[in-house]
N, C-alpha and C positions, 0 to 999 in steps of 0.2 A: 675164739681162743681153740689152736688145733692141739690135741690131742697127744701126748708122745709117750713112749715104751718106759714103762719105769715113773711115771712119774703121776699123781691122783691129781686130776684135774681142780681141786680145790686149793694149792699151792697157790693161785694167783695171788698176789698180796690184798688186792681191793677183798679178796674173801675172808683173808684171813681178819683184815682187821671186823669184816662183818662177824665171823668167828666169835673173836674175842670182846665185841661189843654185847654182842647176846650172852657172853659168859660171862659176862661180868655184871650185865642185870637180871641175871638169874641166881648170882652169887654157885657156878661152877666153877671150879679153881683149874688153870689149864694141867694141862697133864705131861709136865714136863719133871726133868729131871739135872736140875745145874748140877752144873763141876764147876772146877778150877782151870786154871790156862796149866797147869803143870798134868792135871789126867787129863787133857784132850789125847794125846799120840792115844795114849791107852782105849780108849775111847773108842780113836778110829779106827783100830785094831781091832776092839770088840764086833764095831759096828761092819767090817770088812767079813768078817768070820759070821756075820749070822746074830751076834747074838745080845743085841740093844736094842730093845723095843722100845716106842716112843719119841721125845725130842729130846736131843741134850743140848743144855743152852749152858756156856759160857759165860761164868760172873768175872768177871774185871776187878 
Protein backbone atom coordinates (compact mmCIF):
# COMPACT_ATOMS: atom_id res chain seq x y z
CA UNK A 1 0.00 0.00 0.00
CA UNK A 2 1.37 3.37 -0.98
CA UNK A 3 1.43 6.09 1.66
CA UNK A 4 -0.73 9.14 0.98
CA UNK A 5 -0.23 12.55 2.55
CA UNK A 6 -2.61 13.22 5.41
CA UNK A 7 -3.53 9.58 5.81
CA UNK A 8 -2.14 7.10 8.31
CA UNK A 9 -1.03 3.76 6.90
CA UNK A 10 -3.18 1.83 9.40
CA UNK A 11 -6.42 3.03 7.77
CA UNK A 12 -6.58 -0.07 5.59
CA UNK A 13 -9.69 -2.18 6.38
CA UNK A 14 -7.70 -5.31 7.22
CA UNK A 15 -5.57 -3.33 9.69
CA UNK A 16 -8.72 -2.01 11.36
CA UNK A 17 -10.14 -5.53 11.73
CA UNK A 18 -6.89 -6.70 13.32
CA UNK A 19 -6.90 -3.72 15.68
CA UNK A 20 -10.52 -4.28 16.73
CA UNK A 21 -9.90 -8.02 17.25
CA UNK A 22 -6.85 -7.30 19.42
CA UNK A 23 -8.78 -4.70 21.42
CA UNK A 24 -11.69 -7.08 22.01
CA UNK A 25 -9.37 -9.88 23.12
CA UNK A 26 -7.70 -7.60 25.66
CA UNK A 27 -10.76 -5.71 26.90
CA UNK A 28 -9.69 -2.39 25.39
CA UNK A 29 -12.72 -0.27 24.43
CA UNK A 30 -12.58 1.61 21.12
CA UNK A 31 -11.91 5.34 21.33
CA UNK A 32 -15.03 6.61 19.59
CA UNK A 33 -17.63 9.28 20.17
CA UNK A 34 -21.11 8.20 19.06
CA UNK A 35 -23.15 11.00 17.48
CA UNK A 36 -26.64 11.16 16.00
CA UNK A 37 -27.29 11.88 12.35
CA UNK A 38 -28.66 15.28 13.40
CA UNK A 39 -25.28 16.11 14.99
CA UNK A 40 -23.29 15.24 11.84
CA UNK A 41 -23.24 18.73 10.26
CA UNK A 42 -22.05 20.31 13.52
CA UNK A 43 -19.39 17.60 13.88
CA UNK A 44 -18.19 18.10 10.29
CA UNK A 45 -17.84 21.82 10.95
CA UNK A 46 -15.86 21.09 14.11
CA UNK A 47 -13.64 18.65 12.21
CA UNK A 48 -12.93 21.25 9.53
CA UNK A 49 -11.96 23.71 12.27
CA UNK A 50 -9.64 21.14 13.89
CA UNK A 51 -11.79 20.84 17.01
CA UNK A 52 -12.48 17.10 16.96
CA UNK A 53 -10.26 14.42 18.44
CA UNK A 54 -10.58 10.70 17.80
CA UNK A 55 -13.24 9.10 15.68
CA UNK A 56 -16.85 10.19 15.48
CA UNK A 57 -19.38 7.44 14.69
CA UNK A 58 -22.91 8.15 13.48
CA UNK A 59 -25.40 5.92 15.26
CA UNK A 60 -28.57 5.31 13.24
